[in-house]
C-alpha angles and dihedrals in degrees: 000000000000093000091058089046091055092048091050092051091047090053092049089052093051093045093046094060104050094131091069090090092063125031097233095188092050093049091050095049091047095051093042088055091050090050092053091052090059094099094162093057119092120252088248091056094047089049089053091049090049089055091047090053091052090049088052089049092050091049090049092051090048089054095250097134095166094060092039089057091047093053092048092045091052091052091052092048093050091054094056 
């Protein structure tokens, strides 16, 4: 019984730290800085990109790296 308990606890610890693969805060800060540099974009577009960056951050913190990377990639593509 205790062996299965140890396995369950180990799995919970591994699953509780999925954001370690990507530094979510650093990615948010980086993309927020890039959005602020988009001086030719309208304020509405920059606000939408900020919301997209927050959605990417939320996905990252939830461990959904695929969607987080998609959000951050879309932000960079819209700036070019």
